[in-house]
C-alpha positions in Angstrom: 75.3 85.5 118.0 78.9 86.4 119.4 80.2 89.7 119.1 81.4 91.3 115.9 85.4 91.4 115.4 87.2 94.3 116.1 90.4 94.8 114.3 93.1 97.5 114.5 95.1 97.8 111.0 98.8 99.3 111.6 100.9 99.9 108.3 102.6 102.8 107.1 100.9 102.3 103.7 97.6 103.8 103.4 96.7 101.7 100.4 97.7 98.5 102.5 95.0 99.9 105.3 92.4 100.4 102.6 92.6 97.5 101.0 92.5 95.3 104.1 90.0 97.7 105.1 87.6 96.8 102.8 88.3 93.4 102.4 87.1 92.7 106.2 83.9 95.3 106.0 82.9 93.4 103.2 82.8 90.2 105.8 81.3 92.1 108.6 84.5 92.6 110.4 84.9 96.3 112.0 88.0 98.1 111.7 88.1 100.1 114.7 91.0 102.3 113.7 93.8 102.2 111.7 97.3 103.2 112.3 100.2 104.4 110.2 103.4 103.7 112.7 103.9 101.9 116.3 103.3 104.8 118.6 100.2 105.2 116.6 99.2 101.6 117.1 99.8 101.5 120.6 97.5 103.9 121.1 95.0 102.9 118.7 95.1 99.6 120.5 94.9 101.3 124.2 91.8 103.3 123.1 89.7 100.8 121.5 91.0 97.4 122.7 90.2 95.4 119.3 90.3 91.3 119.1 93.1 91.7 116.7 95.5 93.7 115.3 97.4 93.6 111.8 100.8 94.8 112.5 103.3 95.5 110.1 106.9 94.7 111.0 108.3 98.0 109.6 106.9 101.4 110.0 108.3 104.8 111.1 108.9 106.4 114.5 108.2 102.8 116.4 108.2 99.6 114.5 106.4 96.9 114.5 108.5 94.7 116.8 108.2 97.5 120.1 104.6 98.3 119.3 104.2 94.4 119.9 106.1 94.5 123.3 104.4 97.6 124.4 100.7 95.5 123.5 101.7 92.4 124.8 103.3 94.0 128.4 100.3 95.7 129.2 98.2 93.4 131.3 94.7 95.6 130.0 95.2 93.8 126.6 95.8 90.3 127.4 93.2 89.3 125.1 94.6 90.7 122.0 96.1 89.3 119.6 98.8 90.3 117.3 99.3 89.5 113.5 102.4 90.4 111.8 102.3 91.5 108.6 105.5 90.9 106.4 106.8 90.6 102.5 109.0 87.4 103.5 107.9 84.4 105.8 111.0 82.7 107.1 112.6 86.1 108.1 114.5 87.0 111.0 112.3 90.0 111.8 109.4 87.6 112.1 110.6 85.5 114.7 111.9 88.2 116.5 108.1 89.5 116.3 106.8 85.8 117.9 109.5 86.1 120.7 107.7 89.4 121.4 104.4 87.9 121.6 103.0 88.1 118.1 100.5 85.1 117.7 101.6 84.4 113.8 102.4 86.3 110.9 100.8 87.0 107.1 102.3 87.6 104.1 101.3 91.4 102.4 99.9 89.3 99.3 97.5 87.2 101.3 94.5 86.4 99.2 91.6 87.8 100.8 89.8 84.3 101.9 93.1 83.8 103.8 92.8 87.3 105.5 89.6 87.3 106.8 90.1 83.6 107.8 93.3 84.0 109.8 91.6 87.2 111.7 88.7 84.8 112.8 90.9 82.1 113.8 93.4 83.7 116.0 90.6 85.7 117.5 89.0 82.3 118.9 92.2 81.2 120.2 93.4 78.8 117.8 96.6 78.6 116.7 97.4 80.7 113.5 101.1 78.8 112.3 100.9 75.2 111.9 103.6 74.0 114.6 105.7 72.6 111.6 106.0 76.2 110.4 107.1 77.6 113.7 109.3 74.9 114.2 111.1 76.0 111.1 111.0 79.2 111.5 112.3 79.4 115.1 115.2 76.5 114.5 116.5 78.9 112.0 116.9 81.8 114.1 116.8 80.4 117.9 120.7 79.7 117.9 122.0 83.4 116.1 120.3 84.9 119.2 121.9 85.7 122.5 118.4 85.2 124.4 118.6 81.5 123.4 118.5 79.4 126.9 116.9 82.1 128.3 115.7 80.5 131.9 111.9 80.2 132.5 111.0 80.0 136.1 107.4 78.3 134.9 108.7 75.2 133.6 109.5 74.2 136.9 106.2 74.0 137.6 105.4 71.9 134.7 104.2 68.1 135.5 106.6 65.4 133.6 104.0 64.6 131.4 103.0 68.5 130.3 107.3 68.6 129.4 107.0 65.8 127.3 104.2 67.2 126.0 106.0 70.3 125.3 109.1 68.9 123.7 106.6 67.3 121.1 104.9 70.0 120.4 108.2 71.6 119.2 108.7 69.2 117.5 106.0 70.9 114.7 103.1 67.9 116.1 99.5 69.0 116.3 96.7 67.6 118.4 95.9 64.2 116.6 100.0 63.6 116.2 100.6 64.7 119.6 97.8 61.9 120.5 99.1 59.3 118.6 102.8 60.0 119.9 101.9 60.0 123.3 99.2 57.0 123.3 96.5 59.8 124.7 93.4 61.2 123.3 93.1 64.7 121.7 90.9 65.9 124.7 93.5 64.8 127.3 96.1 66.6 124.8 93.9 69.9 124.6 94.1 69.8 128.7 97.4 69.5 128.8 98.4 72.3 126.2 95.8 74.8 127.8 97.8 74.0 131.2 100.8 74.6 129.5 99.7 77.8 128.4 98.6 79.0 131.5 101.6 77.9 134.1 104.2 79.5 131.5 101.6 82.6 131.2 101.5 82.2 127.2 98.9 83.5 125.0 99.2 80.7 122.2 100.7 77.5 121.1 102.8 79.5 119.0 104.6 81.2 122.0 104.9 77.5 123.6 107.4 76.5 120.6 109.4 79.4 121.0 109.7 78.8 124.8 110.6 75.5 124.1 113.6 76.4 121.8 114.6 79.4 124.1 114.7 77.6 127.0 117.0 75.1 126.1 114.1 72.5 126.3 114.4 71.3 122.9 117.9 71.4 120.8 117.6 72.7 116.8 117.8 70.2 114.5 117.3 66.9 117.1 114.6 64.3 118.0 114.1 65.8 121.7 111.1 64.2 122.4 110.7 61.7 125.1 107.8 59.4 126.5 107.1 60.4 130.3 104.4 58.7 132.3 101.3 60.1 132.8 
């Protein structure tokens, strides 16, 4: 039997924190700490080392974006996944959160079933956002930010096949679609994706899509996929 899920909830609205805590507790998910601002969130994560953080984007003192950056930068928290809480989905703050290292986002009016399912999903390392949703979000904002065409040294370590998989992944394809497009098995695709994440030092597939666009490997609004030899 796996260990109970451990969650930190960071939101400046006590009613939101209480509601989420009750929903998660009813499903056997342990809320180990709550925080009303980013500073408290960073401290809570350091103290409790949770599996998942539900992080509001807009909070006083330190916002959720800066708190996310600090948590992700802490090597002792490399297994912690961060889910941003927001009122709007395709929002520039959500894009900023993904580039800061968040694994995805949830709308605050999420249903109890969606909340618990998402927390469990991200804990086991699955992509929280469908690649197609990530692509739409990244394409909407990537060309408006000064970080576009950021250099990622890890890209040089990828094989031609891994670069091809990354390009296709950034087009919004899931594993089955990647396998069909590249004439490979889904197991082989999963292996390539795991190697890509390891070589680039990324936490999940969401981050891989962001890197593909920010590095210039993929350009918004175009079909960048090619087919490489194995």
